[in-house]
C-alpha positions in Angstrom: 24.7 -48.3 2.7 21.1 -49.1 3.7 21.1 -52.1 1.4 24.4 -53.3 2.7 23.2 -53.0 6.3 20.1 -55.0 5.6 22.1 -57.6 3.8 24.5 -58.0 6.7 21.8 -58.1 9.3 19.3 -60.4 7.5 18.4 -63.6 9.2 16.5 -66.7 8.2 14.8 -67.0 11.6 11.8 -64.8 12.4 13.0 -62.3 15.0 15.9 -64.5 16.1 19.1 -66.0 14.8 18.8 -69.4 13.1 21.7 -71.9 13.3 22.3 -71.3 9.6 22.8 -67.6 10.3 25.4 -68.4 13.0 27.2 -70.8 10.5 27.1 -68.1 7.8 28.5 -65.4 10.0 31.2 -67.7 11.3 32.1 -68.7 7.8 32.3 -65.1 6.6 34.3 -64.0 9.7 36.8 -66.9 9.2 37.2 -66.0 5.5 37.7 -62.3 6.3 40.3 -63.2 8.9 42.2 -65.5 6.5 42.2 -62.9 3.7 42.7 -59.7 5.6 44.7 -61.0 8.6 48.1 -61.2 6.7 47.5 -57.8 5.2 46.8 -56.3 8.7 49.9 -58.0 10.1 52.0 -56.7 7.2 50.7 -53.1 7.7 51.3 -53.1 11.5 54.7 -54.8 11.2 55.8 -52.1 8.7 55.5 -49.7 11.6 57.8 -51.7 13.9 61.4 -50.8 14.6 64.2 -53.3 13.9 64.2 -54.3 17.5 60.4 -54.6 17.6 60.5 -57.0 14.7 62.7 -59.5 16.5 60.7 -59.5 19.7 59.6 -62.9 20.9 56.8 -63.7 21.3 55.8 -61.4 18.5 53.2 -58.7 19.1 50.4 -57.5 16.8 50.8 -53.8 17.6 54.2 -52.0 17.0 55.9 -52.0 20.3 59.5 -51.6 21.6 61.2 -52.0 24.9 61.5 -48.9 27.0 65.1 -47.7 27.6 66.1 -45.3 30.3 69.2 -43.1 30.8 71.0 -44.1 34.0 73.9 -42.0 35.5 77.3 -43.4 35.0 76.2 -45.4 31.9 76.8 -43.8 28.5 74.0 -45.6 26.7 70.3 -46.0 27.6 69.6 -49.3 29.3 66.6 -51.6 28.7 64.0 -51.5 31.4 62.4 -54.6 33.1 59.7 -55.1 35.6 60.6 -57.6 38.3 57.8 -60.2 38.8 59.2 -62.3 41.7 61.6 -62.2 44.5 62.7 -59.4 46.9 62.4 -56.7 44.3 59.0 -57.7 42.9 57.1 -54.8 41.5 60.2 -52.7 40.9 61.4 -51.4 37.4 65.1 -52.1 37.0 67.4 -51.5 34.1 69.7 -54.2 32.8 73.4 -53.6 32.8 74.4 -57.0 31.5 73.3 -60.6 31.3 75.4 -63.7 31.8 73.7 -67.0 31.5 70.5 -67.2 33.6 71.5 -64.2 35.8 71.1 -60.6 34.9 72.9 -57.6 36.6 70.3 -54.9 37.1 70.3 -51.4 38.5 67.7 -49.1 39.9 67.6 -45.9 37.8 66.9 -44.0 41.1 70.0 -45.6 42.8 72.5 -46.3 40.1 75.4 -47.1 42.5 73.8 -50.4 43.7 73.9 -53.5 41.4 71.2 -56.1 41.8 71.3 -59.7 40.6 68.0 -61.0 39.3 67.2 -64.4 37.6 66.1 -63.8 34.0 62.9 -65.7 34.6 61.9 -63.3 37.4 61.5 -60.3 35.1 59.5 -59.1 32.1 60.2 -56.4 29.6 58.6 -53.0 29.9 57.1 -52.3 26.5 55.5 -49.2 25.0 53.6 -48.5 21.8 55.9 -47.0 19.2 55.1 -46.5 15.5 58.3 -46.2 13.5 57.1 -43.8 10.8 60.8 -43.4 9.9 60.5 -46.7 8.0 58.5 -44.7 5.4 60.2 -41.3 5.6 63.6 -42.9 5.2 62.5 -44.4 1.9 62.3 -40.9 0.5 65.5 -39.6 2.1 67.9 -42.6 1.8 66.4 -44.5 -1.0 65.6 -43.4 -4.6 62.0 -44.5 -4.2 60.6 -41.9 -6.6 62.6 -43.2 -9.5 61.6 -46.8 -8.9 57.9 -45.8 -8.5 58.0 -43.9 -11.8 59.6 -46.9 -13.6 56.9 -49.2 -12.3 54.1 -46.7 -13.1 55.5 -46.1 -16.6 55.9 -49.8 -17.5 52.6 -50.8 -16.0 50.6 -48.0 -17.7 52.2 -48.3 -21.2 52.1 -52.2 -21.1 48.5 -52.2 -20.0 47.4 -49.8 -22.8 49.3 -51.7 -25.5 47.9 -55.0 -24.1 44.3 -53.7 -24.4 44.9 -52.4 -27.9 46.7 -55.3 -29.4 44.7 -58.0 -27.7 41.4 -56.4 -28.6 42.5 -56.1 -32.2 43.4 -59.8 -32.3 40.2 -60.8 -30.6 38.1 -58.7 -33.0 39.7 -60.5 -36.0 39.3 -63.9 -34.5 35.7 -63.4 -33.5 34.2 -61.4 -36.3 36.2 -62.3 -39.4 35.9 -65.6 -41.2 39.2 -66.7 -42.9 40.9 -70.0 -43.6 42.8 -71.3 -40.6 41.1 -69.1 -38.0 40.4 -72.0 -35.6 43.9 -73.6 -35.8 45.4 -70.1 -35.2 43.2 -69.7 -32.1 44.1 -73.2 -30.8 47.8 -72.6 -31.4 47.6 -69.4 -29.5 45.9 -71.1 -26.6 48.5 -73.9 -26.7 51.2 -71.3 -25.8 49.6 -71.1 -22.3 51.1 -74.5 -21.6 54.7 -73.3 -22.2 56.4 -72.3 -18.9 57.7 -68.7 -19.1 61.2 -69.9 -17.9 61.6 -71.9 -21.2 61.4 -68.8 -23.4 63.4 -66.7 -21.0 66.7 -67.0 -22.8 65.3 -66.6 -26.4 63.4 -63.5 -25.3 66.6 -62.1 -23.7 68.6 -62.7 -26.9 66.0 -61.0 -29.0 65.9 -58.0 -26.6 69.7 -57.8 -26.6 69.8 -57.8 -30.4 67.2 -55.1 -30.6 69.0 -53.0 -28.0 66.2 -53.2 -25.4 68.3 -54.3 -22.4 68.5 -51.9 -19.5 65.5 -50.2 -21.1 61.9 -50.1 -19.8 60.7 -51.0 -23.4 62.5 -54.3 -23.0 60.1 -55.1 -20.2 57.0 -53.8 -22.0 57.2 -55.3 -25.5 57.6 -59.1 -24.8 54.4 -59.2 -22.7 51.9 -57.0 -24.5 50.3 -59.9 -26.4 48.8 -62.4 -24.0 46.8 -65.5 -25.0 44.7 -65.0 -21.9 43.7 -61.5 -22.9 42.9 -62.5 -26.5 40.8 -65.5 -25.3 38.9 -63.4 -22.8 38.1 -60.6 -25.3 37.3 -63.0 -28.1 34.8 -64.9 -26.0 33.1 -61.6 -25.1 33.1 -60.3 -28.7 31.4 -63.5 -29.9 28.3 -62.3 -28.0 28.1 -59.1 -29.9 25.5 -59.3 -32.7 26.9 -59.5 -36.2 23.9 -57.6 -37.5 25.1 -54.5 -35.7 28.5 -54.7 -37.6 26.8 -55.3 -40.9 24.5 -52.3 -40.4 27.6 -50.2 -39.8 29.2 -51.5 -43.0 26.1 -50.7 -45.0 26.5 -47.1 -43.7 30.0 -47.1 -45.2 31.8 -47.3 -41.9 35.4 -48.5 -42.2 36.6 -51.6 -40.4 38.7 -49.4 -38.1 35.7 -47.2 -37.3 33.6 -50.3 -36.5 36.3 -51.6 -34.2 37.0 -48.3 -32.5 33.5 -46.8 -32.2 31.3 -49.9 -31.9 33.2 -53.0 -30.7 35.5 -51.4 -28.1 32.7 -49.4 -26.3 30.5 -52.5 -26.1 33.5 -54.6 -24.8 34.1 -52.3 -21.8 33.4 -55.0 -19.1 35.8 -57.4 -20.6 38.4 -54.7 -21.2 38.1 -53.7 -17.5 38.8 -57.2 -16.4 41.8 -57.5 -18.7 43.0 -54.1 -17.5 42.9 -55.4 -13.9 44.8 -58.5 -14.8 47.4 -56.6 -16.8 48.1 -54.1 -14.1 48.6 -56.9 -11.5 50.8 -58.8 -13.9 53.0 -55.9 -14.8 53.2 -54.3 -11.4 54.2 -57.5 -9.6 56.4 -58.9 -12.4 59.9 -59.8 -11.0 61.7 -62.5 -13.1 61.7 -60.8 -16.5 62.6 -57.3 -15.3 65.4 -58.9 -13.2 66.8 -60.5 -16.3 66.5 -57.6 -18.8 67.3 -54.7 -16.4 70.8 -54.4 -15.2 71.2 -50.8 -14.2 69.9 -49.8 -10.7 68.3 -46.6 -12.2 66.0 -48.8 -14.4 64.8 -51.0 -11.5 61.1 -51.4 -10.8 59.6 -51.6 -7.3 59.8 -55.4 -7.0 63.5 -55.3 -8.0 64.1 -52.5 -5.5 62.5 -54.6 -2.8 65.0 -57.3 -3.5 67.8 -54.9 -2.9 67.0 -54.8 0.8 68.0 -58.5 1.1 71.7 -58.8 1.6 73.9 -61.8 1.9 74.2 -61.5 5.7 71.5 -59.1 6.8 68.0 -58.0 5.7 66.5 -54.6 6.5 63.1 -56.0 7.4 61.7 -52.7 8.5 62.4 -51.0 5.2 61.4 -54.1 3.3 58.0 -54.3 5.0 57.3 -50.5 4.6 58.1 -50.6 0.9 55.9 -53.7 0.4 53.0 -51.8 1.9 53.7 -48.8 -0.4 53.9 -51.2 -3.4 50.6 -52.8 -2.5 48.6 -49.5 -2.3 48.3 -48.6 -6.0 47.3 -52.1 -7.1 44.8 -52.3 -4.2 43.2 -48.9 -5.3 42.9 -50.0 -8.9 41.4 -53.3 -7.9 38.9 -51.6 -5.6 37.8 -49.2 -8.4 37.4 -51.8 -11.1 36.6 -55.0 -9.2 32.8 -54.7 -9.9 33.6 -55.3 -13.6 35.2 -58.7 -12.9 32.1 -60.7 -12.4 30.2 -59.0 -15.2 33.1 -59.3 -17.7 34.0 -62.9 -16.9 30.4 -64.0 -16.9 29.6 -62.3 -20.1 32.7 -63.8 -21.7 31.5 -67.3 -20.9 34.6 -68.2 -18.7 33.6 -70.6 -16.0 
């Protein structure tokens, strides 16, 4: 913390702020606002009630209009503060609104109706955090099943991606065989193929193998990624061949060399690929939507889509579930992000 504090308070000027310091802090503040502002807005909006989400002009904090119970009226009435006219300063409840005139009533004198122009009043708002947006997910929505499906698919797919991609990268970086470079170039060329082009062939293969409506149908088609093989291969090229030859002279098998020497030395690159893989699998929407037809097999992104109907959208639940969906991926990124720079720099990716 001391180093961080010194870094944040360091200045170029001696005992005073230089213009470059002001420019740097302004640039950092603007960047922080642009990156974290939408996230903050999302988190606060997820605590708003349905009526609070449609308020105009929109507010940053979760608020809702105060409603009061008035005798002779079965339902609570919205409360307004009169800003101009004979009743300025009073708080009146709205009975009905027709055009530019509103019929109001004083909660203390409900027998007298008062006509007020709609421009002469303002809503009485109060802070209200709708925690029910989150609790209702557990009571009315099978959130636990969707969470488990996403965790299972993401975890298994990431482990298989690390294993298979590292094995391919080890072969392409440390073994010399005919056609090694053409195979590597052909693998990289697949990056130029849009995923939508191979969507139908992949689905037909999954259907023949009986992997539709099955989490394994989401896992297997994506475990081998050209990006992962390229990243790990570039990193493994930096490992000294003499170390591997010394292990072979000690009668170490190729599997032992791979498992006990190459993988431990490739931890930075593996951490980077793990972060990428978790983000890919956790946020994947198109392929799970194609291969998963049963509601019980849905992942969280597919479950989010279920809140959007043809006529209405439950924005309060949608925003709350979006926040919950972002939490795991944010925690994983925060824990492993320090490996990104080290792994990418070591792999030679610019």
